[in-house]
PLY file of the C-alpha trace (Angstrom):
ply
format ascii 1.0
element vertex 115
property float x
property float y
property float z
element edge 114
property int vertex1
property int vertex2
end_header
56.35 -24.29 -15.60
60.17 -23.72 -15.97
62.83 -22.79 -18.10
62.04 -22.94 -21.73
65.12 -20.58 -22.69
63.08 -19.06 -25.40
61.17 -15.85 -26.21
57.50 -15.17 -26.77
57.74 -11.46 -27.92
60.55 -9.04 -28.87
60.02 -7.35 -25.49
61.16 -10.41 -23.55
64.97 -9.29 -23.68
66.41 -5.95 -22.55
69.76 -4.71 -22.84
71.03 -7.35 -25.32
70.71 -8.12 -28.98
67.23 -7.55 -30.51
64.92 -10.71 -30.19
64.84 -12.33 -33.83
61.66 -13.85 -35.31
63.47 -17.23 -35.44
63.85 -17.07 -31.64
60.08 -16.63 -31.21
58.87 -19.03 -34.06
59.35 -22.48 -32.47
57.91 -21.29 -29.13
54.82 -19.88 -30.80
54.33 -23.16 -32.72
54.30 -25.15 -29.50
51.80 -22.95 -27.85
49.73 -23.31 -30.95
50.11 -26.98 -31.58
49.54 -27.87 -27.86
46.67 -25.36 -27.32
48.53 -23.98 -24.33
48.65 -20.34 -23.26
50.94 -18.37 -21.00
49.77 -17.90 -17.26
49.59 -14.19 -16.51
52.37 -13.03 -14.19
53.00 -10.59 -11.35
56.25 -9.47 -9.92
59.36 -9.10 -11.91
59.18 -8.69 -15.50
62.28 -10.69 -16.51
63.17 -14.18 -15.27
66.83 -14.47 -16.07
69.81 -12.22 -16.17
73.53 -12.49 -16.43
74.28 -9.00 -15.10
73.82 -6.89 -18.11
70.99 -8.74 -20.36
67.59 -9.35 -18.90
65.36 -11.80 -20.48
62.15 -13.46 -19.86
62.67 -17.13 -20.79
60.75 -19.03 -17.85
57.17 -19.62 -18.45
54.28 -21.27 -16.83
51.78 -22.75 -19.39
48.23 -23.85 -19.08
45.44 -25.23 -21.01
41.71 -23.85 -21.56
40.66 -26.58 -18.97
42.95 -25.43 -16.43
41.96 -21.72 -16.99
38.11 -22.74 -16.60
38.90 -24.69 -13.43
41.08 -22.13 -11.82
40.52 -18.89 -13.41
41.97 -16.79 -10.68
45.46 -18.52 -10.81
48.51 -16.50 -11.62
52.40 -17.07 -11.70
54.62 -14.85 -9.56
58.04 -14.01 -10.59
60.19 -13.81 -7.39
63.57 -12.25 -6.83
66.28 -14.35 -8.15
68.59 -14.17 -5.01
72.09 -15.52 -5.86
70.91 -17.36 -9.04
70.63 -16.17 -12.55
66.99 -17.36 -13.00
63.91 -16.02 -10.81
61.90 -18.68 -9.32
58.41 -18.92 -10.46
55.56 -19.54 -7.85
52.15 -20.45 -8.75
49.43 -18.40 -6.69
45.90 -19.96 -6.41
43.55 -17.28 -5.47
40.47 -18.57 -4.34
37.54 -16.23 -5.18
34.86 -16.35 -2.45
31.36 -16.18 -4.07
29.11 -13.84 -2.26
25.58 -14.98 -2.38
22.73 -13.08 -0.72
20.57 -15.30 1.44
16.86 -15.78 0.41
14.43 -14.03 2.81
12.40 -16.51 4.68
8.98 -15.40 6.00
7.51 -17.78 8.53
3.43 -17.51 8.36
3.01 -18.67 12.07
4.99 -15.69 13.23
2.14 -13.25 11.84
-0.23 -14.75 14.36
2.17 -13.72 17.25
0.90 -11.15 19.64
4.00 -8.85 19.52
4.53 -9.22 15.73
0 1
1 2
2 3
3 4
4 5
5 6
6 7
7 8
8 9
9 10
10 11
11 12
12 13
13 14
14 15
15 16
16 17
17 18
18 19
19 20
20 21
21 22
22 23
23 24
24 25
25 26
26 27
27 28
28 29
29 30
30 31
31 32
32 33
33 34
34 35
35 36
36 37
37 38
38 39
39 40
40 41
41 42
42 43
43 44
44 45
45 46
46 47
47 48
48 49
49 50
50 51
51 52
52 53
53 54
54 55
55 56
56 57
57 58
58 59
59 60
60 61
61 62
62 63
63 64
64 65
65 66
66 67
67 68
68 69
69 70
70 71
71 72
72 73
73 74
74 75
75 76
76 77
77 78
78 79
79 80
80 81
81 82
82 83
83 84
84 85
85 86
86 87
87 88
88 89
89 90
90 91
91 92
92 93
93 94
94 95
95 96
96 97
97 98
98 99
99 100
100 101
101 102
102 103
103 104
104 105
105 106
106 107
107 108
108 109
109 110
110 111
111 112
112 113
113 114
């Protein structure tokens, strides 16, 4: 997780020069060669700004084993405050598994007078 200083899609830059295929190629090869994927995000859309250009160049990468172990994990892109990069925060959302409890019937209760 951090500043990769590169783009994944053309939409990862707003209000600046158009993202070129050459700017995307190396990062896509990295993802493919390492079998990594970009973690889904919430919060802000862009992670870096210089005041007039907005870009998404900070990423949290995970592999398939990570996603199988923690399927509800996501990265939150927070407000940058006084910095040009937005901090990234991993949110571990624990899903509570609701199971119905099995019905238990105790035979000796059937013999009770008030049953």
